[in-house]
N, C-alpha and C positions, 0 to 999 in steps of 0.2 A: 347270353342268355345258359342255364343250367337245369337241369332235371334230376327230380327226387327218383323216377322210375325210368332212369338213362336205359335197360335193356328193353322198354317197349318200344323203342325206336328201331329195334331190328324189324319190326312188321311194317317198316315205312315202303319197302318194295308192292305192298299191297296196293298203294294209291295207283298203280298201273292196272289195276284188277277191272275198273270198267273198262279203260282202254282195251285190255284182252277180249271182254263178255263184245265190244261193239264191233272188232274185228270178226270173230268168232260168229256173231249173228248177219255181218256182210257176206257171208260164203255157207250161210245155212242152205238156201236154196238158189236151186238150178237155173238159170236164166237162159229160155228159150226164145227165138225169134217169132213174130205172129205182125203180120203186115197189118192185119186191122187195129193194131194200136199203135200205128207209125204215127197217127196226128195225133193221139194221147200224148207222146214221148216229146213229140215236138213241142206242147203246149207246156210241158212239167219242165224243158229245158229252160222256159221264159223265167221260172222262179228258182231257177237250181240255186243261184248265187245267195240267195237269203236263208235258203231250207240248209245249207250249208253251215251258212253262219250262226243259226239256231241250234242244229245238232251239235257243232262246236261247244257253246254255250253249255250246253245240257252237260254233254260230254266232261267239259270243265270243272263244272258243281258238282258233280260226281265223284270226280278226283279229289276236288277241295273238299266235300265232307267226310270222305275216308281217311285224308290226310289231319285233318282237324279231330276228327276222332282219336286217330294215334296218338297227338298232341295231347289229350285229354288224358289218355291213360298214362302218359310219363310224366304228368304233371310239371311241367316247366317253371322255373324259376325265374323273376326280373332280378337282373343284379346279383346272379348265381355264382358267387364266388367260388363256391365249393365244386363247381361244374366246368369251370372255365379254364380249367386245367388237364383235366382229362376226363374219363368217365370211369375210370377204376375207384374204389373206395380206399380211405387211408388205413392201412395198417394201425399207425397212431395219430393224434391229435394232439399237440403239447402248446399250453397255452402260456405264456410268457408274460405277466400282469406287474403293471408298474402301481404299486401301492403307497409312491410317495405321497406327500403332504401336498404337493401342489395340486395333485387327481380329485382332490376335495372339491374344486371350485363345483359351484352349483348352479343350474339354474333356476333363479329365484322365483320362477310363475310353478314349477313343477317341482323343484325342490329334489332333485336328481344330481347327484355329480358325477363329473367324466368317468370315472371309478365306476359307478353305478351302470350306468348309461351304457359304455361300453361293453360290459359284461351282459346286461340284459340283451342288449344285440345280438351280441357272438352266441348265447344262449339258444335264441331264438332260432338263429341259423343252424345251429347245430343239430337243434331239436328237430329241424324240417330233412335234416341230409344225413348222411351217415359220418361218425366220427370215428369209426374204427374200432378195433378190439380195446385199445387202452386209450383213455383220458388223463391227461397229466398236467399237473397244476404248478406251474415254477412261481411264486411268487417274490417280489424286490423286496420283501421287508424279511423275511427266514431265510431266502435263498434255497429254500429246500424242495426237493419235486415230491407230490403228492397228487396217488391216482385218485381221479373221483368220480363217482358213482354215474353221475347223469350230467349234461349240460346244466340244468335247473339246480343241482346240487350247488354251482357256484355263487345263486344268490345270496346263500346262506352261510355259508361255510367262514367260520373267524378268520382261517389265513387268507381269506379272497376280501375282507373288510379294510375299511379305514386303517392308515396307521400312520406316524410323524415323522416314517423315514425316508432317507433317499433312493433312488433307485441306481443300480449298477447293469444297465442293458449290456455290455459286455460281457461282464460275468455271467449276466442270465444266458447267452448264447452258449458260453464255454459250457455251463453245464448241460445245457442241449446236447452240445457234440459229446458230451460224456455218456450222456445216456443214450444217445443213437449207437456209436460207437461199441458200448456194454450188451447192447440189448439186438444189435445186427437188423434192423427195423427196415421193412421196404419202403413203401411210399409211406411220406408224412408230414402233414401237413403242422406246420407251426404259426400260430398266431400271437402275435406281439400287438401290448393294448397299451399306449402311453398316449403323453400331451409334448413330448418331443423338448423336454426341458433338457438345456446344454449341460447340464450336469450330471445328469443321468445317460446320456447317450457317448459323453465323453470322447468327443470326435479326432481330438489331438489324439489320443493315445494308441500307441503301437499296437495297443493289441487286436484292431481291427484287419490288419493283414493275415496275422495268424489265422483269425476268425474266416476270411474270405479264402483264403487256401485250403484249411481242413473243410468247409463247406463244399467246395469245389472238387472235393474227391467223393463226396455221396452222391448218390443218385435216388430220385425220387421224393428229394427233401422241396418242400414250397412253404415259402414266408410270405404270410400275410400282414400286414399293419394299418393297425384300427387309430388312425390319428387324430389327433382333436388339440390343436396349437394355438386354439384362441383364446386371447386373456379375457380377465373378467372385465365385465361393464365397469365394474368398480368395485375395488376391494383394498382392506386396509389390513395391514400384520402388524405385529409390535414386537419387539424384542429387547431384552435386558440385559445389559454387562457392565462389566467393572465394580460388581458388586463388594463391598466393603464395609467393613464392621468396625468403628470409629470410637475411642472413649476420650471426654471430656472432660474433666475432672471427674464429678460425680453422675453426668451422665452420658449416655451412649448413642449411639445413632446409625442408621444404615445411610450409606450413601453409594448411587449406584447410576449410571444411566439407562433414558428409555428412547428408545427411538420407533417410532410410526412412519410408515413406508405406503404409499398408496402406488395400486398397479391399476392401470385401466383408465376410467374416464379422467379428463383434467378438471372434471366439473367440479372433482372433491377439494382441489386445492384451495386453501386460504377457510376452508370450514373450520368450524369450533369441533374438537374429537374430545369427548370425555374420556379418561383413563382412570380404571378402578385400580388400587391399590389394596392388598390384602397381605398383613402378615399376623402373624399370631390373632388370627381371626378377627383382628382388628380391619376395616374398611375405611377407604378414603377415597375420594374422586378430584382428580385435577384436569381442567380442560385444558388443549392445549391447539394452536393455530396452525394447519399444515401450511406449509412453504416450498412452493417447488416441489410438490408432490412428498415431501417428508418432514415431518417436525420431529424433534427433540427434548428430552431434558436432561439436560447436563449437570450432574453433582446433585441430582435429586437428594434431599434429605428426608427421613422416618424416623422419629425419636422412638426409642425403644427401650425396654425394661435392662437397667444393666445386669440384673441376674441372667438374662438371655444372652448366654454365651456362644450359640448357635441355633439354628433352625430354618424355617423355609417363608416362603412368600409367593405372593402372583400378581400379573399386572393383569388387565383385560381390557377390552375393546367391547362396543356394540356389535351385535351380530352384522353380519353382513355375506359377500358369496362366497367363503372359505371359513367354515367355523374352525379348523383345525392352526387357522394362525393368527387368533381372533385372543390367547390366552399364553403367556409365558410363567412359565416358573421356574423359580430360582433359591437356592441354599445359601447359610452363610454362616461364618465362623470368624476366630481372630487369624489375622494374617499371617502365614507363616512367613519365615526365612525366603526371600528367591534366591536359590543358589543354583549357580550354573558353573560346569568345569569344561575348562579348553584344553585340550592334547595337543599341541601342536609341536611341526617339525622344524621350524624359524620361528626364533626369538622376536622380529619385529609381526609378524601375523601375529602371535600369541600376546603381543601387547596391545594392538588393535581390537581383536577382541575384547579383551579386560577392559578397555576404554569404554567402551560401548554399551557393557552390560552393568558397568559399575554405577552409573548413573542411573537412579532409577527415576520413573515417569510422575514419581510422588513423594515428595521429600519424606512422608510419615512410612513408607515402605524400607524393609531393610533388605539391602543386596549385600551378596556374597559371591567371587567370583574367585576360581582356582585354576592358574595355566600350570600345565602339568607338558614337560617336554618330554619328547619320544623318547629321548634316550636316557632320562633318570627314571620314565616310566617302565625301560627294558632291563633296570636292573633288577637280577635274583628274580624273587619270587613276591614284587611289587605289584604285578598284576593283578593278586587278587585284592591288595590295600587298594588299589585304583578303584576296581570294582566297588570294594566297601563304599567309597566316597561316595558313588551313584545313590546310596539309599535315599539319604535328602537332598537329589538335585532334580533339578526340574528341566535342566538345559543342559545338555551333551552337545559341546562343539568337537568335530574329529576333524583338525587339519594335519593329514597325514595319512601313509598307503593305508590301505583298509585292510582290518585287521583278520584275524582267522582262529578256527579255535577255539577254546572257552572264551576269550575276550569276544569274538565276533558272536556268540552264546550271550551272553552276558548283554551285549546292547540289544540282542533282542527279546529277554526278558524286561529290560531297561523299558521299550518301549510298549512292550504288552500291557506293563503298570502305568501305560497312561501319559508317558513323558514325551520329549520331542528331542529328537536328533537331526544336526544339521553336519552333513557332511563337506567337506571344500577341499580341493585338489593339493596333494601332495608336492612338495619343491623338491623331495630329496627321494633316492631308491629305497629299495628294502633296508632295513635292520633286522639283519638273521635271527639275533636272537629275541626279538620281539614277539615271535608268532609261533604258536603250535605248529610242529611241521615245517619249519621256514622252507618257502619254495627257495628256486634258483634267484641270485640278484640279477637284474637287467637294468643296466643301466641306463636312467633315464625314462624309463616307464615300467608302469607294475605290470604284472604277467595277467596277460589277457583271463586266462582262467580263475582271476583271484576275483569273487564277487560277493555283494553283499547285500541284500535286499532286491536280489537280481539283478545287481548294477554293480558296473566296473568302468573306472579309467581306461580312460585312451591317451592319444597325445596334444602336446601341446601344439597350441595354433596362433599364429602370428596372423594379424593383417596385410603384410604387404604392402603395396603401394598407398592402400586404403588409410593408409597409417593407425585408423583406431575400427573398435566393432562399434555398431552403434545398435540400441535396445528398438526394434520395429513393434514388439508387441508385446505386450502384457497384459494379466487378468488383473483387472481392476474391483470387479463385482464383489471379489470373496478372499479370504487366505491372507497369506503374508502382505501380498501387493494390492489388498482392496485400500479405498480410499479413505483418506483422513475422517478426522470425525467432523472439519467442516465442509465437507463434499469435497475435496478438492482432490487430485489424483496425485499419486506419488510423482516425484521427475523423473525417470528412468529416461525419458527422451532425453535429458540432458547427459548419463550418467556416458563415462571413456572407457572403453575397455580395451586394455592393451595386448593383451593374454590372454587366453581361456586355456581349459584342458577339455576336450571334448571328453563325452562319457555315454555309453552306452546304459538305457534303464527302459523299464516297463511303465514309470511313473509320468504322471500328466504335465506335462512343460505348464509352468505359470509365465514363463516369459522369454521369447527367444530373441538374439540376435539376426541382423540384418540379412546374415548366411543363412535361417532357419534354423541355426545351431539352438539347442537349449540353456540358455542363462541358468535360471532358476526350474526344479521341477518336484512336484514332492510324489512319492510312491504309497499305494494304498496301502493301511493298513486296520487291522480290527479295532486297536486302540492307540491312542498315543499319536506321533507323526514323527515321517523321517524325508528330511530334503537331500536334494544335492545342489549346490552350486558351484559352477565350471569356473567362476575367478577368486583372487583373493583381494583384499582391501588395501595391499600397500601399494605403493605407486608405483613403481615396476609391471604391475597388472592391470589395477584399474583405479579410478577416481572415488571407489566407494568411501575410503576411509575418509580423504581430502574434503568432499561434500558432504558426507556425513549421514544427511536425512535419512535416505534411504536404508545406509547399513543402519541406524541406530532404530529406525520404527522396524524393520525386520525383526532383529534381534532381540527386541525389546518384546515383541508380539511373540516371537518363539517362545522366550523365558515366560511370560504372562502364561500362556496356555500349559507349557509342562510343568508350573507350577502348583497350578489347579488341581493337578493328583497329589500334592504333599499337604493341601488341606483336609482338614474332617470333612469339608462341604465343597463338593464339585459339581462343575457343570458337565454334561454329556449329551454329546450329539444321539439320537433315538437310533438304534443298531441292534441285531440280534444277539450280539456278546457284548455289549456296554454294561449287565451286572453280572457276568461270569467270574467278576474277582473275588465276590463273595457270595455266600450258598442262603443267608437269612435276611437277604433284602427284602424288607415289607413296606408294602406301598403305604403310603402317610395321605397323599389327595393324589385328584379327586375320588372323595368318597362316591361320588353318584358315577353310575354307567362306569365302573372301575372294571377295565379288561380284564381275561382269562388269566390263571398265573401263566399259562405258556406263551401268553403275547405282552407280557412284564416287558418293559426296555424298547417295545415297539412304540410305544403311543405316550406321549408326555403327560408326565407328572413326578411325583415325589417321592423319593424311596430311603428306606432309614433303616442301619444295621448298628443298631447299638449307639456308638459316639460317631459315627458317621452318617453324614448326610449326601446325597444326589439328586439331581433334579434333571431329568432326560428331557431334550427338548428336540422341534425339528432342528436340522441343519442351518445355521445362516443363509446358505446358497438359496435355501426354499424358497427366502423371502424376494431376492433379488436375481433368480437367474432369467433368462431369456430361451426361447423357444431357438432350436436350430432350424434352420430355413431346411423347407421340405427338400429341395433340391439337394443340399448337403446330405440328407438322412438317405436318400434314393442312392447317392452315389455310393455312401457303405455298402450297398448289396450289390455292386457291380458284382457279375459274373455266376449271380447266385437266381435262383426261380423265385422272383418277388413283384407282389402288388401291393400298391398304397391303398386304403380306402380312407378317404377324410370322411369324420363324423363331426357332427356337432351334439353338443349336451343339451340344447335346447330341441333338436329335433328328435321324435318321438317316434317316426318311421321304422319300419323294420330294415336289416342290411337286405334280405330279400323277400319277395312273396309269392306268390304260385299264381300263375296264369291259367290254369284251366279252364276257370269260366268264360275268359273271353276267348278261348279255341272252343269251347262247348258253344258258345253262342254263335261263332263263326261257322260250326258246323250248321245248326240250325237254319243259319242263314240261307247257306249253300243248300241245305234241302227243300228251302223253300222257293228259292229262287230257280232249282231244277225241275219243278212240280208247277210251277207258272211257265216255264220255256215249253212244257209237252203236254199244254193244253190245245186243244185245236182250234186253229185260227181260222180266219173267214176263208170258206172255198171256192173256189173261181170256176164260172160255168163254161161251159165249149161245146157250140153248138156245130154241129155237124149238117 
């Protein structure tokens, strides 16, 4: 229980006042023995026990009345989360708000989403209490810190509204640490509002250890988690993939895949679901049947005008629990040549990459793969020529020692343009003339100081008596290792690894060996993608090339995603920097309820800059992510002052309510009881 006026509790010693008055009254009169009263005293002793009990009850009622009055003045709260950690008010209150698409799941009766429910409950609680001198909001969509005038303002400001983005809880906590270190605040309350989506919390990330260590050095910082991890009772989401424009003779058509997923109640299985298509303001409806909580239209064809070389469209579902995943926008154009560049320090490995990338998944697509050896790349001024080749490249495979200097900068720019880079371990030591300011060559191992995207290679590992390393875990719901179109998982359990090179990286593991070392990791970037794979495809290192399926799928997916940035029409995940590659993006759709200019890129829609089109949507993980177990989340805060508060979107009760009325009634009842006990009872007549 907390208190809105805790300083009033200083008056609690006053409850001893009735006792003190009673004791003073006991010694107010001087007692003189008198023989004539001897018989009266004897009669009085007969009823002394009951009299004492009555006097004790009267005294108790007076004490309780005073105590109840003090509690009324202090205004106690039930569930007083603010007062449960101390009596002093915070210097600042920071709110970390998850604005991801999954937070828009609504209660169908109240129409309130997880996000709005958490904000309303928190605003009411902070209005009742004291949130300090500064009220700071860190929203997951923009990642910016903004001071808010009052808790009520949280319900109206755009930066606390819905978005199509995903959240990064560790990144938001890192921003909190930066604020605390810069402002040297005293006591601080940190409130986190989240639905515990696995992707948002990134529990496998190495960032959590550093976050715990930094918070452990700060005193007076208390964390509160408003958690709503309940799944929707029934919710459908829709996505569009593999959008391609083809011409056959005098006809043109769009070919695309549509995927509908169901989360929640299994009663939705095998029901007919209408899907609305809109292309160039022409609408059509197709019904599909859900099977095993999923339905798909593979290779769905939509005829278009041959003069329509590029454009946009959308796919929609009927309204349900989450309106943000009921529509998906897409753009299209003529397919570019899918080009990949492979830089390798080994001929056999380079050839393995070339073969896997040269065969397109669709015979109508054009693939081009260039394999460049490290030796030839190191000749003279060919580095600039090599970088020039990347302009029309969607995927860069780098199987060599990590570059530095200008090459590293060019690779960073390559990723920043939306392309994909995959790093595989080097088999050779440094080649001195390949790098700017070359380091000392160390045989068999890369210099531990050489890092790119915060990562670096370490030593080669062999299995010893176990003979092979097996894959114990991988992430099959999203990214490169996601299940194939049929819903089957990639056969990573059949992968045999004979050697791997350990690496240190801040990235998120996508697959692990049985010794818990990462097989494949993804490093977080604003645009594009960066992957590190710890083994090589040839038979000396693993069975990747021989078995083929995993290797082919991974590379083809990476190539397809990277080449989206080469087209004049690109699909992008919502985020704060998604539209920063051009300054003239104009919103094309939706035309109703269009977001503010400052919120462009954070909401689903279609944008155009001259001949270039881009469709912004929620990320794939928002449709398939599961909630992290609350025990796992609690463990992330080990060593920190932390409390989790479970809430439900359908629960309209406040986090805390005032109890002063209960104590006022208790005071009145105590006074009435005292008055009743003080009434004169039946007199006893004594005859002499």
